[in-house]
N, C-alpha and C positions, 0 to 999 in steps of 0.2 A: 842897271839896279833899281833906278829912278825914276824907269818908263814902268816898269813892272810895276811900283808902287802904284803910279798914277793910274793904270788899267784897273789895278785891283779896287784901290778907291771909289773908280768911275761906276765900276760894276758894282761893288756894293752901294751905292747913291741912287744908283738905277733900281736896284731890288728895294732897294727900303721905298720909293715911292712908288714901283709899283705893286707890291704889298699894299702900301696906304690907300691908294683907288682904291683896288679891290674891295679892302676893308670900309672904304669908304660907300661903294657901290652897292657893297651887300646891306649893309645897314641902315641905308633908303629902301632898297625895295623890299626889306622885311615887312610883314605886316606890322602894325601896333596897334593893340587895344580899341583906341579911339577911332584909328581909321583905317579898321579893316581892309585888304588889297581890294576882297570883292564887293567892298562898299556896304557889307552889312554886319549885322553883332552876329557873332559865333556864340550858340547857345545849345546847354548840353542841360536837360531835366534827367534826372534818376527815375521816373516813370516816367507813362504818358496822359496820366491824367495832371499832372503838372504844364507836360511838353505845350499839352492840345491850350489851354490856358497864354502862355508863353507866345503860342503860333498867329493864334486868334490878335493879341495885343501886337506882337511884331511886324505881321503882315509882310511885306515884302520887303522890308528890312531886318530881318532875321531869318537867320539859317538854325533850325532848332530840331536837335536830333534826343530822342525820347530812347532814354536805355534801354530799360526795362519797358515794352508792350506785348510778349510774347504770352498769351492768354494760360499756355503750359509753363511759364515762369513764376517761381513764387520770391516777390521781389525782396520777401526778409533772406532768403538762401542762397542771392545772383552770387554767379561768380564771376568778378570781372575779368575782363582778358585784356591782349594789349590796345587795340582797337580802341576799347574805354579810355585807356589812356592818354591815351595818343587825343580822342579828344577833348579829355578834360584839360590837356597840358595845352591847346589852343583855343581856347574857349575865353569869350570875353564874359561871359555870365552861365553860371551854375543853378539849378535849382535843387534841391534836396528836401526829402520830407521830414529828417531827422525825426527825435526822440525812438532810437532805437531800430526802426523803419527796417532802413537802408545803409547801414553803419558804410558796407562796403563803400557809398559814395565819399565815405568821411578818409577812410584810408586813399584813398585814390588821389583827394586832394588836400594830404599830410602829404604824400610820395613824391606831390610837384609845384614844392613850396617856391622855386624861382620862378613862377609865374603867379605869383598868389599878389604881388603889388599890385600888379595889373590883372584883377580877376575878380568881379564882384560876388559873391556866393549868396543866397538868398537859403535859409535852413528856416521850410516853415513852422518848425515847431517852435524854434526861437524867436520867429515874430509874434505866433500867438502864445508864448510865454508858460511855453508845455515845454514839459523832460521825459527821459528817459524812465519807461514804467508808463507812461499815460498812455492811453487808449493813440494810437499815429494814425486812424484813419481819418485823419482832419479833411480829407475831400467828401465825406459823406453829412458835412456841417454844413451849410449853407453860409454863414455867418465866416467859418471860417475860410471858405472857398472864396467868398468877396474878398474878405482880409489881404487874402495871398492873390490875389487879382491887381487888388488897388497896387501894392507894395512890386508887383511885375512892372507894371506902367510907370513909376516912379524911379524904376530901378534904369528903364531903358532910357529914357529921359536924362537920366542921369550920364547914361552911356553916352547918348548921342543928342545932345540939346539941341543941334542942329535944326533934329525932327522930331521936338516937342511934339509939335500941333498935328503929326501924323499919327507916333502913338495914343493920342489924346483923343483922340475920333475912333481911331479903334478898340480903344478902352469904353467909350462911352456905348458904341457898338455891342460889344462880349457883352455889357452891365443890359442890356436891354435883352440881348438873348439870355441871358443869365436870370430873366425874373418869369421866365414861361415853367419853369422848373420848379423855383420858388416860390412861383406863386401857386402851385399844384400843392406844395408841400404845408401849403397856408390854408387851403382849402382843406386837404384832408384832417389837419388840425381843428375846424371850426367844425367839420361834419362828424369826425371820427375822434377827435380827441378825448382821453381819459380808457379806450378799448385798449382789451390786454392784446398780449402779442407777445410774440416768441423768437430768439432768433438761435440758431446753431454756434453763432459766431460772433465776437465784440464788432466787429465792422461795422454794422447798422447803429447802434449805439447814437451817436454823436444824432440823424437823421431818424432815428425815433423820438429821438427830448425835442426838434426841431417840430415836429408833428407831433407834438403830445400824447403821445401815445403810451400805453402803460406795458413796459419792457418787462414781463417777470421772470424769464430765463435763468438761472441761478448763474452769476454772475462769474462764479468759480468753475463752473461750466463751458463759459462762451471766451475766458481770455484764457485759458487751460488751452482750449481748443484754436485760439489764435494761435499761441504762441508754441505749437506745436508739443504741446505736453496733452500725459491722461488725466482727464480729467479728477475729481475725486468721486470715490465709489457713491459718497452721498448726495452731489448735484446731482448725477445720472439719476438714481433713483429719482429725488426730487423733479429732475425734467421730464421722467417719463411719467411721472404721477399729473403735473400739470396739465399735459397733452389729453389727457385723461380722464380730467376732470372736466371739461367741457368749457370751460372760461376761456382758454386760448382762440382768438379769431384767426389768427396767422400765421404762419411759423415762416421767415426770413432765412434765407442757408446761403453761405458763401459756395459758389457752383466750381472755385477754384481751391478749396481748404475742401477735402472731403474724407472719411474716415470710415470706417465701422459704425462708430458711435455716432457722428455726424449724420449718413443713412439711415442708421436704426431710427435717430428719433424724426426725419422726414418720413419714413415709414408709419410711423404710428400715425402721426401728424394724417397723412396720408388716410389710412385708417377709420381717423374717427370724424374722416369730414371737413378737418381744417384745410383750409386751401395753402399753399405753397408758394414763394415768389424767392427766386434764384435772384441773386444778385451777383457781380463780380469785383477783384480788386482792381482789376486795372480795364481801360475802355475797349469794350468787344462790340463791333468789331473794333481792332486798333484805329483805323480810317475817321469815324465816326467820329466827330466835335465831343466834347466833353459835356457840355449841356442837352446833346438829343439822347447821349447816352443817358445819362442820371434821369434827364426825360423817362425816356422810356421803361426807366426800372421805377420810379416813382409812378408812374401809371399805372402798371401793373401791380405795384403795391394797394393801389386806389382802389384799382377793379375788384383786387382781392375784398379788402373790405367790406366794398360795397356790395359783393354775389353773399358773404356771409352773411350781412347783416339783414340782407333780405328773405336769409333762410331760416334767420331765429325769430 
C-alpha cells in the first residue's frame, strides 16, 4: 500500500514539474509587444494611405498590413473577417482614421480587449481633435498628414526605443518626400487662390482649403454623397446651375463613389467645357507611396486649373 502511495505521489510530482517546464518555455517563446519574435513591429493600418506613411517610417523595422487597399472597396462599408481580427490581435500598433470613417476597426479593437494593454492605437481623428460627424477625409489635408506622420514616428520610438535613431532618420526622409506635393499645393494657392471650383463629394474639402480655392458646390450635396445618401433636390438643382453659369473652373469627382447624380454633374461639366479631375479614397495603384499618389492628383488639379485659366 505504501509503495503504491509513493509511486502515485512520484508520478504526480513529475507531472507537475513537466507542466511547469512546458508552461515556462511556452511563455518564453511567445512573442511580446516590445520584442516581437520576428524582430520587427507588427503594424495594422485600417487604410493604405495611413499604412503607406507607417511603412515608410518603420522601414525594415516594421511589418505593415493595410486592411483596405482594394480600389473597389468602400472603407465606409468594409466588412471585416477572421483574418482581420487575427491581424489586429497580434499587432503592436494599430492605426485607424476615426470620425466614423472606419468604425469597423473600433469593433475589432473592442473585441480583442485581452491585447489592449500591450498595444498602441493611433486614432487620427482623436489626434486632430475631430469627432464623428466631421469630414473624415483627413489625408487630403497636408497639415493633418504631417501631424499623423509625426505621431507615428513618436509611437514607433516609444514601442522600440533601441532603434529610435532609425525611425527618426526615416521620418526625416519622409518629410522631404511629402514636401514635393505640399509645395505644389502652395504653388496652386499662389497662382490660383480664390478660383471657384466644385466637387461631387466632400473628400476634396481639405485639399481645396489648403490650396486657397473657393469651393462653391453645395455642402448638402457633397456631404450626402459621401454618406451614401440622396442629396436634397434643391442642392441638385443648385449644383447644376453653378456648373452652367460659367464660373466654376474645375470639377473634382471621387472615382470610388460614382452615382447617377455624380455622373450627371460630371456630364454637365464636360458639356460646359469644365475640366474634371478624378481623385480616389485609397492609394491607387496600391503599391504607390502616399506622396507620389497625392502628388499625381494635385498635379492633375494644377494642370486643369492652368488649362481652364488659359482658355478664359
